[in-house]
C-alpha positions as CSV (number, residue, x, y, z in Angstrom):
1,M,140.0,-1.7,97.9
2,N,139.5,2.0,98.4
3,L,140.7,4.8,100.4
4,S,139.0,3.5,103.5
5,T,141.2,0.4,103.5
6,R,144.6,1.7,102.3
7,R,146.3,2.0,105.7
8,R,147.0,-1.4,106.9
9,L,148.5,-3.0,103.9
10,L,148.7,-0.8,101.0
11,K,148.4,2.7,102.5
12,T,147.0,4.1,99.4
13,G,143.7,4.6,97.5
14,L,145.2,3.2,94.3
15,A,144.2,-0.4,94.8
16,S,140.9,-1.8,93.6
17,A,141.7,-5.5,94.0
18,L,144.0,-7.8,95.8
19,V,144.8,-11.0,93.8
20,A,146.4,-13.8,95.7
21,A,147.8,-17.2,94.7
22,S,147.1,-18.7,98.1
23,G,144.6,-21.3,99.2
24,V,144.2,-19.4,102.4
25,P,140.8,-17.5,102.6
26,V,141.0,-13.8,102.8
27,T,138.7,-14.0,105.7
28,A,141.0,-16.3,107.7
29,S,141.8,-15.3,111.3
30,P,145.0,-13.2,111.5
31,R,148.1,-14.8,112.9
32,R,151.4,-12.9,113.5
33,G,154.6,-13.6,111.6
34,G,155.8,-14.4,108.0
35,C,156.5,-12.1,105.1
36,L,154.0,-10.7,102.7
37,R,155.4,-10.3,99.2
38,L,153.4,-7.8,97.1
39,A,153.9,-6.8,93.5
40,I,152.6,-3.5,92.4
41,D,152.3,-1.6,89.0
42,A,155.3,0.7,88.6
43,Q,153.5,2.6,85.9
44,A,150.5,3.6,88.0
45,M,151.1,7.2,88.7
46,P,150.2,8.1,92.3
47,L,146.8,9.9,92.6
48,F,148.2,12.2,95.1
49,R,151.0,14.9,95.3
50,L,154.3,13.9,96.7
51,P,156.1,16.0,99.3
52,A,158.7,18.3,97.8
53,G,162.1,16.5,97.6
54,C,160.6,13.1,98.1
55,D,161.9,10.3,95.8
56,P,158.8,9.3,93.8
57,A,159.8,5.5,93.6
58,F,160.5,5.4,97.2
59,A,157.1,7.1,98.2
60,H,155.2,4.7,95.9
61,L,156.7,1.5,97.4
62,A,156.8,2.8,101.0
63,T,153.2,3.8,100.7
64,Y,152.2,0.3,99.8
65,A,154.4,-1.1,102.6
66,G,152.6,0.7,105.3
67,V,155.4,3.1,106.3
68,F,153.4,6.2,106.6
69,E,150.3,7.3,108.5
70,T,147.8,10.2,108.3
71,L,146.0,12.2,111.0
72,V,142.7,10.5,110.3
73,E,141.3,7.5,108.3
74,I,138.0,6.8,106.7
75,A,136.8,3.6,108.2
76,P,135.0,0.8,106.1
77,D,131.7,2.1,107.4
78,G,132.4,5.6,106.0
79,M,133.1,7.1,109.4
80,L,136.1,9.2,110.3
81,R,138.4,7.8,113.0
82,G,141.8,9.0,114.3
83,E,145.0,7.6,113.2
84,L,147.8,10.0,114.5
85,A,145.1,12.5,115.7
86,E,143.5,11.5,118.9
87,H,140.7,14.3,118.8
88,W,139.7,17.2,116.5
89,H,137.1,19.8,116.4
90,G,136.0,22.8,114.5
91,S,135.1,26.3,115.4
92,P,131.4,27.2,115.3
93,D,131.9,28.6,111.8
94,A,134.0,25.6,110.6
95,R,136.9,27.9,109.6
96,V,139.4,26.9,112.2
97,W,140.1,23.1,112.9
98,T,142.1,22.1,116.1
99,F,143.8,18.8,116.2
100,L,145.3,17.0,119.2
101,L,148.0,14.4,118.4
102,R,148.3,11.1,120.1
103,D,151.0,11.2,122.9
104,G,153.8,8.7,122.8
105,V,153.9,8.2,119.1
106,R,157.5,7.7,117.6
107,F,158.9,7.8,114.0
108,H,161.0,5.0,112.9
109,D,164.1,6.7,113.9
110,G,162.9,7.1,117.6
111,A,162.0,10.7,117.4
112,P,158.8,11.6,119.2
113,L,155.8,12.8,117.1
114,I,154.9,16.5,118.0
115,A,152.6,19.1,116.4
116,E,155.4,20.8,114.6
117,H,155.8,17.6,112.4
118,A,152.1,17.8,111.5
119,A,152.2,21.5,110.8
120,R,155.4,21.2,108.6
121,S,154.0,18.3,106.6
122,L,150.7,20.0,105.9
123,E,152.5,23.3,105.0
124,A,154.7,21.3,102.7
125,Q,151.6,20.3,100.7
126,R,149.9,23.6,100.6
127,G,150.4,23.6,96.8
128,S,148.0,20.7,96.6
129,W,144.6,21.4,94.9
130,A,142.9,19.7,98.0
131,L,144.5,22.2,100.4
132,R,143.5,25.3,98.4
133,N,141.2,26.4,101.2
134,V,143.8,26.5,103.8
135,A,145.0,29.9,104.9
136,G,147.6,28.8,107.4
137,V,148.7,26.2,109.9
138,K,149.6,27.2,113.4
139,V,151.2,25.1,116.4
140,T,149.5,26.1,119.7
141,D,151.1,23.4,122.0
142,R,153.4,20.3,121.9
143,L,150.7,18.1,120.6
144,V,148.2,20.6,119.3
145,F,147.9,22.6,116.1
146,Q,145.2,24.6,114.2
147,V,144.4,24.8,110.7
148,E,142.7,28.0,109.5
149,L,140.6,28.0,106.4
150,T,139.8,30.7,104.1
151,T,136.1,29.6,103.9
152,P,134.0,27.3,106.2
153,D,134.3,23.6,105.5
154,T,132.5,21.0,107.8
155,G,134.1,18.2,105.9
156,F,137.7,19.4,106.0
157,P,139.0,16.5,108.3
158,F,138.0,13.9,105.7
159,I,140.6,15.5,103.3
160,L,143.4,14.8,105.7
161,G,142.8,11.0,105.4
162,R,144.4,11.1,101.9
163,P,147.8,9.4,101.6
164,D,149.5,12.7,100.4
165,F,148.8,14.2,103.7
166,A,150.9,11.6,105.7
167,I,152.8,13.1,108.6
168,L,156.5,13.0,108.1
169,S,159.8,13.7,109.9
170,G,162.1,15.3,107.4
171,S,159.5,16.0,104.8
172,G,162.1,17.6,102.5
173,R,164.3,14.5,102.3
174,S,164.3,12.0,99.5
175,M,163.4,9.2,102.0
176,P,161.4,10.9,104.9
177,Q,160.7,9.0,108.2
178,G,157.1,7.7,108.9
179,T,155.2,6.4,112.0
180,G,153.4,3.3,110.2
181,P,153.3,-0.3,111.4
182,Y,156.3,-1.1,109.2
183,R,159.8,0.6,108.9
184,V,162.0,0.5,105.9
185,A,164.8,-2.0,106.2
186,Q,166.1,-2.2,102.6
187,Y,165.3,-0.1,99.5
188,R,166.6,-0.8,96.0
189,V,166.2,2.3,93.8
190,E,162.9,2.1,92.0
191,D,161.8,-1.4,92.2
192,R,162.0,-3.1,95.6
193,L,161.6,-2.2,99.2
194,I,161.5,-4.5,102.3
195,A,160.0,-3.2,105.5
196,E,160.0,-4.8,108.9
197,R,157.3,-4.6,111.6
198,F,157.9,-1.6,113.9
199,E,157.7,-3.0,117.3
200,Q,157.3,0.5,118.8
201,S,154.1,1.2,116.8
202,H,151.5,3.1,118.7
203,N,148.8,0.9,117.2
204,A,149.1,-2.8,118.3
205,G,146.3,-3.9,116.2
206,V,148.1,-3.7,112.9
207,G,151.5,-5.0,111.5
208,H,150.6,-8.8,111.8
209,F,153.4,-9.7,109.3
210,S,156.9,-9.7,110.5
211,S,157.9,-8.0,107.2
212,V,156.6,-6.8,103.9
213,E,158.4,-6.9,100.6
214,V,157.1,-4.7,97.7
215,L,158.3,-5.3,94.3
216,S,157.5,-2.9,91.4
217,S,157.0,-3.8,87.7
218,G,155.4,-1.9,84.8
219,A,154.4,-5.1,82.9
220,I,151.2,-7.0,83.8
221,D,152.5,-10.2,82.4
222,V,155.6,-10.0,84.7
223,R,153.6,-9.3,87.7
224,V,151.2,-12.3,86.9
225,Q,154.2,-14.5,86.4
226,M,155.7,-13.3,89.7
227,L,152.3,-14.5,91.3
228,R,152.1,-17.8,89.5
229,S,155.8,-18.7,90.1
230,G,155.4,-17.9,93.9
231,R,157.8,-15.0,93.8
232,V,155.1,-12.9,95.4
233,D,152.0,-13.7,97.4
234,A,149.7,-11.1,96.1
235,L,149.3,-8.3,93.5
236,A,147.8,-4.9,94.4
237,E,146.3,-3.7,91.1
238,S,144.9,-0.2,90.3
239,T,143.1,-1.3,87.2
240,P,140.5,-3.9,86.3
241,F,142.3,-4.8,83.2
242,L,144.4,-7.2,85.0
243,L,141.6,-9.6,85.9
244,P,141.1,-11.2,82.5
245,H,144.7,-12.5,82.8
246,L,143.8,-14.2,86.0
247,F,140.3,-15.7,85.6
248,S,141.5,-18.5,83.4
249,V,144.2,-19.6,86.0
250,S,142.6,-22.0,88.5
251,D,145.2,-21.4,91.2
252,I,144.8,-17.8,91.6
253,Q,142.1,-16.0,93.6
254,S,140.6,-12.5,93.2
255,R,139.1,-10.8,96.1
256,R,137.9,-7.3,96.8
257,I,139.1,-6.4,100.4
258,K,136.7,-4.2,102.4
259,D,138.8,-3.9,105.4
260,A,142.5,-4.9,105.5
261,R,143.0,-4.1,109.0
262,Y,144.6,-7.4,110.0
263,L,147.3,-7.0,107.3
């Protein structure tokens, strides 16, 4: 699993493999309902910069639970497609990029998404190395904003598909609001988050589970035991070192997922 598949289940580029203890093929047709229980590595440091003031443990769990969304995403075929952005275009010299947000998108607290949210979220991340070329962000209309670069960059929109550039409401809070297909229902500090399907999601093609429970543990053996005992349905692993622990276990399947859109 890579950056192009993070959004619908894991919402992150950290996962390289999804390991499941189920007899159901990964390619089975999607059906709505149920709870996906997922174990993640607590010691896997995020490969992205967290917004200022954000609780790192919350961000880690919520990212995997599909709570946040970005302006764009990289599709499995490598093409860029809109997530919260409906349209974007660059100036002839590729120094000014204009983004039009989707109308009608709401955060999990019911607040409507507007350009000010996008501008503030990106401004809050200006210290990121990936945004070192950004000279400024300017709101030009309710759903329109522009990003000015110091030097031309024809590939700039691809950068905004990274998980750290999620669009948040209350980006300075420890637990900011997102627009993703799942909304936070319960959070136990550092090791457990339950998210429920957000029925007002702008994207009806995602969020097939009724809820997602994400558990965090730093020990591989503990996560494997969670899987074998049935405490979780799958492991999202950032390292291939886990796989030798699993190949000798007949009731566990390991799959690399190219597109998790149904999850």
